[in-house]
C-alpha positions in Angstrom: 176.5 131.6 36.3 177.4 130.2 32.7 175.6 128.2 30.0 177.6 124.5 31.8 176.8 125.2 35.0 173.2 125.9 34.0 173.3 122.6 32.1 174.9 120.9 34.9 172.4 122.1 37.2 169.4 120.7 34.9 171.0 117.5 34.5 170.5 117.2 38.2 167.2 118.6 39.2 165.6 116.7 36.3 165.8 113.4 37.8 165.1 114.8 41.4 161.7 116.5 40.2 161.0 113.7 38.1 161.8 111.2 41.0 159.4 113.9 43.5 156.4 114.0 40.7 156.2 110.3 40.6 156.3 109.6 43.9 153.8 112.1 44.6 151.6 110.5 41.2 151.7 107.0 43.2 150.7 108.5 46.5 147.6 110.0 44.6 146.5 106.9 42.9 147.3 104.5 45.9 143.6 105.4 47.1 142.3 103.8 44.2 144.3 100.3 44.2 143.0 99.9 48.2 139.8 100.5 47.4 140.0 97.5 44.5 141.9 95.5 47.1 139.0 95.8 49.5 136.0 94.9 47.0 138.4 91.9 45.5 138.9 91.0 49.5 134.4 90.9 49.9 133.9 89.2 46.6 136.4 86.6 47.4 134.9 86.3 51.3 131.2 85.8 49.7 132.9 82.4 48.1 134.5 81.4 51.7 132.2 79.0 53.7 131.9 79.9 57.2 134.0 79.9 59.8 136.7 78.7 58.1 140.3 80.6 59.0 140.6 81.5 55.6 137.3 83.8 56.3 138.8 85.0 59.3 141.9 86.2 57.3 140.3 87.7 54.6 138.0 89.9 57.5 141.0 90.8 59.3 142.4 92.2 56.1 139.2 93.3 55.5 139.4 95.4 58.6 142.9 96.4 58.5 142.1 98.2 54.7 139.6 100.1 56.1 141.4 101.3 59.2 144.1 102.3 56.6 141.7 103.9 54.2 140.3 105.9 57.4 143.2 106.5 58.4 144.1 108.3 55.1 141.1 109.8 55.3 141.3 111.2 58.4 145.0 112.5 58.5 146.5 114.7 55.6 150.2 115.7 54.5 150.8 119.4 53.3 151.5 118.1 49.9 152.2 121.8 47.7 154.2 123.0 50.7 156.5 119.4 50.9 156.6 120.1 46.9 157.9 123.9 48.1 159.6 123.0 50.6 162.1 120.2 48.4 162.5 122.3 45.4 163.4 125.7 47.6 165.9 123.3 49.8 167.2 121.4 46.5 167.6 124.9 44.7 169.6 127.0 47.5 171.7 124.1 48.5 172.8 124.5 44.6 173.1 127.4 45.3 175.1 127.4 48.5 177.2 125.5 47.1 177.8 127.7 44.2 178.3 131.0 46.2 181.0 128.7 48.8 183.1 127.1 45.3 183.5 131.3 44.7 185.7 131.4 46.9 185.4 134.9 47.6 184.7 137.4 50.7 180.8 138.6 49.1 180.2 135.5 48.3 181.0 133.8 51.7 179.3 136.9 53.0 176.3 136.2 51.0 176.1 132.3 51.8 175.6 133.5 55.4 171.0 134.4 54.2 171.0 131.7 52.0 172.1 128.8 54.3 169.4 130.4 57.0 166.9 130.4 54.2 168.0 126.6 53.3 167.4 125.9 57.1 163.8 127.4 56.8 163.2 125.0 53.5 164.6 121.7 54.8 162.9 121.9 58.3 159.8 122.9 56.2 159.9 119.1 54.5 159.8 117.4 58.3 156.7 120.3 58.9 155.3 119.4 55.4 155.3 115.8 55.5 153.9 115.2 59.6 150.3 114.2 59.3 148.0 116.0 60.8 144.5 115.6 61.9 142.0 117.1 58.9 139.3 117.6 61.7 141.7 119.9 63.6 142.2 121.6 60.3 138.6 122.3 59.5 137.7 123.7 62.7 141.3 125.8 63.0 139.4 127.3 59.3 136.3 127.9 61.0 137.6 129.4 63.6 139.3 131.8 61.7 136.7 132.3 59.9 134.6 133.4 62.6 137.0 135.7 64.3 137.2 137.7 60.6 133.4 138.0 60.9 133.9 139.2 64.5 136.4 142.0 63.2 134.5 142.7 60.1 131.1 142.9 62.7 133.0 144.9 65.3 134.6 147.5 62.8 131.1 147.9 61.4 129.9 148.7 64.9 133.1 151.5 65.2 132.3 153.2 62.2 128.7 153.3 63.0 129.6 155.1 66.6 132.1 157.9 65.0 129.3 158.7 62.1 126.9 159.0 65.3 129.5 161.2 66.9 130.5 163.4 63.4 126.6 163.6 62.8 126.1 165.3 66.7 129.0 167.0 67.6 127.4 168.1 71.4 126.7 164.8 71.9 129.1 163.0 74.6 131.3 166.2 75.2 131.3 167.9 78.5 
């Protein structure tokens, strides 16, 4: 890979990565904006007369905003996995194009595993971007922790039994 190829790659990657990081920053700061808007709506609600159509509209708006906040708190996406999948897809895509343009047999043969990994990263984008229930993730973590504890306890008990049999060689043998 020549310096010219590296500069071409950087010319493409830098804007893509900048756009991706800007999008992530916007997503992360969007939650506080929603809270500020709800606060402003609540202040407006105090000044509206009881039973008015405007008050009902603002109440509906606050209710919808609260539902959106609850959705964000109870569901999440895997941001780290999404970033890795995006970067991996872009990098392996360019590696695949470079291998294809070599027009050699070994380049085309090397393209096969690169294309396989590209597909894994490509589908990883969709897997990471799918919303997941945070409570389910917490339950999975707790279950995994309990399995590890049970495995440790079983290993300790097996070690105790082995030590007991080793210290009493005649016990348990016929």
